[in-house]
C-alpha positions as CSV (number, residue, x, y, z in Angstrom):
1,M,38.9,141.5,21.4
2,S,41.5,141.4,24.1
3,Q,45.0,142.8,23.8
4,I,46.8,139.8,25.2
5,F,49.7,140.2,22.8
6,P,52.0,143.2,22.9
7,D,52.9,145.4,19.9
8,P,55.9,143.3,18.6
9,I,53.5,140.4,18.2
10,R,50.6,142.5,16.8
11,N,53.0,144.0,14.3
12,L,53.6,140.6,12.7
13,P,51.6,139.7,9.6
14,K,48.1,138.4,10.2
15,A,47.5,134.8,9.2
16,D,44.8,133.9,6.7
17,I,42.7,131.4,8.8
18,P,39.0,131.1,8.0
19,L,37.7,130.9,11.6
20,K,35.1,133.3,13.0
21,G,36.3,135.6,15.7
22,L,40.0,134.8,15.3
23,T,42.9,137.1,15.0
24,A,46.2,135.3,14.4
25,Y,49.7,136.7,14.0
26,L,52.2,134.7,12.0
27,S,55.9,134.2,12.6
28,Q,57.2,132.5,9.5
29,S,60.3,130.3,9.3
30,E,61.8,128.1,6.5
31,T,60.9,125.0,8.5
32,H,57.9,125.9,10.7
33,Q,55.3,128.5,11.7
34,I,54.5,130.0,15.0
35,L,51.1,131.6,15.5
36,F,49.8,133.9,18.2
37,M,46.0,133.3,18.2
38,D,43.3,135.3,20.0
39,F,39.6,134.3,19.8
40,D,36.7,136.5,20.6
41,E,34.0,134.0,19.7
42,D,33.3,130.3,20.4
43,V,34.5,128.1,17.6
44,D,33.8,124.4,16.9
45,L,36.8,122.7,15.1
46,P,35.8,119.9,12.7
47,E,37.9,116.8,12.7
48,H,41.2,117.2,10.8
49,S,44.8,116.3,10.8
50,H,48.1,118.0,9.9
51,A,51.8,118.0,10.8
52,A,52.8,118.1,14.5
53,Q,51.3,120.9,16.6
54,V,52.4,122.2,20.0
55,G,50.3,124.8,21.9
56,I,50.7,126.9,25.0
57,V,47.5,128.3,26.4
58,S,47.8,132.0,27.3
59,E,44.2,132.6,28.2
60,G,40.9,130.8,28.4
61,K,39.9,127.3,27.6
62,I,40.1,124.8,24.7
63,E,38.8,121.2,24.4
64,L,40.6,118.9,22.1
65,I,39.3,115.5,21.1
66,G,41.7,113.0,19.5
67,G,40.3,109.7,20.7
68,V,40.1,111.2,24.2
69,K,38.6,114.5,25.2
70,N,41.1,116.8,27.0
71,C,40.5,120.3,28.4
72,Y,43.3,122.8,28.5
73,N,43.4,126.1,30.4
74,K,45.7,129.1,31.0
75,G,49.3,127.8,31.5
76,D,48.6,124.3,30.0
77,R,50.5,122.9,27.1
78,Y,49.3,120.4,24.5
79,Y,50.9,118.3,21.8
80,I,49.2,116.8,18.7
81,P,51.5,114.4,16.9
82,A,51.6,114.5,13.1
83,G,48.7,112.8,11.3
84,V,46.5,112.4,14.4
85,K,42.9,113.2,13.6
86,H,41.4,115.6,16.2
87,S,38.5,118.0,16.7
88,G,37.7,120.5,19.4
89,K,36.0,123.5,20.8
90,I,37.6,126.9,21.4
91,Y,35.8,129.2,23.8
92,A,35.6,133.0,23.4
93,G,38.5,134.7,25.3
94,Y,40.9,131.9,24.3
95,A,44.5,132.8,23.3
96,D,47.5,130.7,22.6
97,I,50.9,130.4,21.1
98,V,51.1,127.5,18.6
99,F,54.0,125.9,16.8
100,F,53.2,124.0,13.6
101,D,55.9,121.7,12.3
102,E,55.3,122.8,8.7
103,P,56.3,126.0,7.0
104,S,53.2,126.5,4.8
105,R,50.3,125.6,7.1
106,Y,48.9,129.1,6.8
107,A,49.5,132.0,4.4
108,K,49.8,135.7,5.3
109,Q,46.5,137.6,5.0
110,R,46.3,139.8,2.0
111,E,46.4,143.5,2.8
């Protein structure tokens, strides 16, 4: 796994997200969550929906399908409005910073 994120990020609690090859660090707020995610395996995301999501791609490539297929690479930003059904593919080596407009999207990983 890459070390894309520095120690202050890697010292955050890990998020409990059941996706293979994912390490996710959780910054928790009363109103939202910010995750720093790093994938070392390809992952297919089944169709789902949730509150609004904003992502900034730090490394690699992600494909998101929400009616239209879009590909995002390093430096790109994406926005998924609340309730929009979407699916996708994340490629090994992908990393991003993601804002979820909900405070309880993911729990902290148990130690």
